N, C-alpha and C positions, 0 to 999 in steps of 0.2 A: 148380827144375822148369821155369822159363821163361827163355829167353835174351834176351827184350826188356829194353830199358833200364829201370831202376827208376823208378817214379813217386814213391816216398817214399825220403827219405834214412834209411837204416837206423840210422846212428849217431845222428842227431838225434832220431829216434823213440825210441831207447833212452834217450837222455839226458832227454827230456821225461818219460818213464815214471818215471825216477829222481827228477827234481826235484819231481814232483807229490807224492811220498810223505809228506813231513812234515806237509803240511796237507790231505791227500786227504780226510779225514773231513769237511772243511768244503765239499767240492764233489762228493760222492760220490752225489748223489741219482739220477743216471741209472743208475750202476752198480748201486745198490741196487734199482732198480725192474727192471732187466734180470735181475739174479740172482734175486730173489724170484720173477719169473715162470718162470725156467728150473727152479728148485726145485720150484715148484708142478706144473709139467708132468712133472718126474721122479717126483713122488709118485703120479702116475697110472699109472705103468709097474709092471706086476705081475711084475717080474723082479728078481733080486738085484743083478746088474751089480756084482760085488765090487771089481774093480780099476779105479780111475778116474784120468783125467788131467784136471787143471784148466789151461786156457790163459788167462792174464790173471789175475794174482793180486796186485792192489795192496794187499790187506789179507788177513787170515786167514779172512774170512767163508765163502768158498766151501769151502775145505778143511775148516773146522770143521763146516759143515753136512753135508758128505758123510760125514765120519767119524762124525757122530752118527747116520748112516743104517747104520753098520757097515762102510763101505767103506774100502779102503786107497787113499790118495790121493797122487799125484805131482803136482808143479806145474811149470809153465813160464811164462815171461814174457819179452816183448821187452826189458825193463829188468833190468839186472844186480842192482840192490839189491832190487827186488821179488822176483825169483826166489831170491836169497839169503836173504832174510827167511822164506821159506816152506820152505827146505831144498830148493829145486828147482833148475832150470837155466835159463840165459838162452838163448832160441832164437826166431828168428822163425817164424811159423806155416807159411811156405812153405819152411822149411828144418828141419823137426822131425827130431831125431836118433833117434827111437825105432824099434825094430825092428817089423816086421809082427806083427800079432796079439798086441800087448802089453797091451791094455786092453779091458775090458768097456764102458767109458763114457768119452767124451770131452765135457767142458763148456768151451765157448769163450765168454767173457763179455767184451764191451766192447772188443775189439782188432781184429776182422777188417775194420772200416772203413778201416784204414790199412795193410793188408798189401799188398805189391807184387803177388803173384801169388795172387789169391784162389782161382782154379780149382785151382792146385797145392797150396795149403793144404788145401782140402777133400779132394783126393786123398790127401794124406799123413795127414789125420786118419782117413779111411776105412781106409787101409792099417794104421794103428796099432791099429785095432780088431780084436777077434777076431770070427769069423763070428757073426752075430746080435747084435753090439754096437751101442750107441746113441750118436749124436752129437747134442748139443744146443748151439746157438749163439744169441748175441744181439749185435747191434751196430747203431750208428746208420747210417741209409741215406737214401734219396731223401726229400725233404720236410723235411729238416733245415735250420734256420737261414735261412729265406726273409727275415726282416726285416733280419738282419745283412747277408746277401748284397746285398739291395736298397739299403740305406744305404751300403755301401762302393762299389757300382757308381755310384750317384748322386754320391758325394763325389769320385770319381776322374775323372770326366768321360770324355773321348774315349779315354783309354789306361788302362783299368783293369787291375790285376794280379789274379792268381788267388791269393786269401788263404783260400779255403775248399776243403776237399778234394772231389774228385769223389765221387759218391755212387751206390750200387748201389740199384736199385729191387726190389720184392719179386718181380716176375715174372722178372727176370734172375737173381736169387738162387736161385729155384726151378729155373730151367733149369740153372744151375751145379751144383746138387745132383745132378740127374739125370745130367748129363755126368760127374760125378765118380764115378758108379757106386753111389750110394746106393740102397737099396731103400726103398720107401714114403716118398719124400721129401715134406716138407711145409715150406712158406714162407709166413708171414703177417706182418702188420705192425700197429703201434700208433703212435699219435701222442701225444706229451706236450706240454703247453703250460706254459711257464715264464714268469712274469711279472717284467719287469725295469723299474726306474725309469730306467736309463740304459745306454748301450751299453757303457761301460767296465765295468760290473759283469758284464755278459754276457761280455765278453773275459776278465775275471778268473776267471770260472767255467771257461771252456774251458781256459785255462792250468792251472787247479787240478785238472782232471780228466784232464790229459795229451793234450788234444785241440787243441793249438796247431798252427800250420802246420808240417808235416813234409815238404812237398813237395821233391823233389830239385832242381827248378827253382823257386827262390822268387821272388815278386815283391819289388820294393824295399820297404823298411820304410815304414810309414805315416808320413807327416810329421804335425806337430802341426796344420797347416792342414787336412789331409785328415780327420784324426780329429775335428776340431771340426765340419767339415761333415757327416761321417757321424753325429756325435752329434745334430745338428739333424734330419737326415733320419730317423733312427731315432725321435727324439722326436715327429715329425709323425705317426708311426703309433700313438701312444699312445691308449688308451681314456680316457674322461672322468676316471678317477682318476689319470691321469698315468703309468700303467704300460703297457708294450708287451708283448703276449702273443707270445713267440717260440716256435717249434715245433721239436720233435726227433722225427724219424721213427725208429722202432725196428723192425728186422727180426728175426724169429725163425725159426730153421731147425731142422729135425729130420730124421734119417735113419738108417736101419739098414744095417749091413754085410750084404751078401746071405749067406744061408745056406739050404741045401736044406729046412730045417724050416719056412721061412716060408710063409705062404699066397701063392698066386700065382693067375693067371687059369687057368681050366680049359684043358686041352689041346684044341686045335682037332679037332673030330670026336668028342669023348668024350661029348656029350649023348646021353641015352637017348630023349629026345622031340624030333622035328623041330619047327622053328620054324612050319612049315605046319600040323602037327597042333595045335600049341598054339594058334595063332591061330583054327584051325577050332573047336576046343573052346571057346574064349572066345566066338566068335561065336554058337555053339549056345547058350550059357548066357544070352545076352541077348535071344534070340528070344522 
C-alpha cells in the first residue's frame, strides 16, 4: 500500500513472532488484557457478524472465543508458525490477501504497533469487511515503556541508539481510522502498570511477547557496560519496595465499514423547525 521504505524488518518481525510461541503463555499478560477488552466490547454489539477474521493469533484463545459465539473464524499472523498452528495464513497487516467484502468482523489484537504501513493496514481491513461490518483492534501505543527508554538513554550517553519502536498516540490513531474510510470511528486508550524488580526481567518479557526490536535500521547491540548502567538507572526509579512501575499504553480502535443503512447526520435543509423559531420558543418558555 505504501512505497516508502519499511520502518520494521518484516522477516525479523516474523521470526520474533515464531520464537515467542513456545513460552508465550509465560509472557501473555498484555495480550490477554487486550483480547479480553476487545471481546467485552464485541459482546455489546447487537449483531451476529458471522464471518470473522482474527489478525494476530499467538494462541488459540481468540479463535476459540469467537467460535463459542457461533462465528466462523479465519486467522492471519505475521509469523508463519502462529498462523500454521491456527490453520491460518501468514500475512502482514498492510499486505492482507483477502478479497473485498469477505468478513463481517475483523479483530486485530497485539500486532498493529509494528506494522510498516498502519494507514494501509486499516484500509485493507476496511476493504476486507462487508458493508456494515465491524473492525476491532488493540495494540500498544504512546506512553509505553517510559522507564526503559529513560534508562537506556541515560546509559548510552551522547550517542543513544533507537531500541524502542516509535509509538502512535490515540489522537493520531483516531485520525487514521477516519482517513481509512471507517464510519463511526472510535479510538481510546488505557494504561497498564507492570512492576519489575530489574530491567532484565522487563526485557525478557518483551522478547517473550514478541516485542523485541524489529526496526529495519537497528541500533548496535547493547554492550554489557551499557546494560549495567541502564540497570542502575532503572533501579533508581524504584519505589520503596524495590520494584519499578513500568507503563504500557494500549490503544483501542473500532470502526464500521460504511453502509447506507447506518445512521448519519440529517440532510442539510431537512429540518421542519427553523433554529430561529426554536430559540424564540425557548425564550418564550423562560419568560
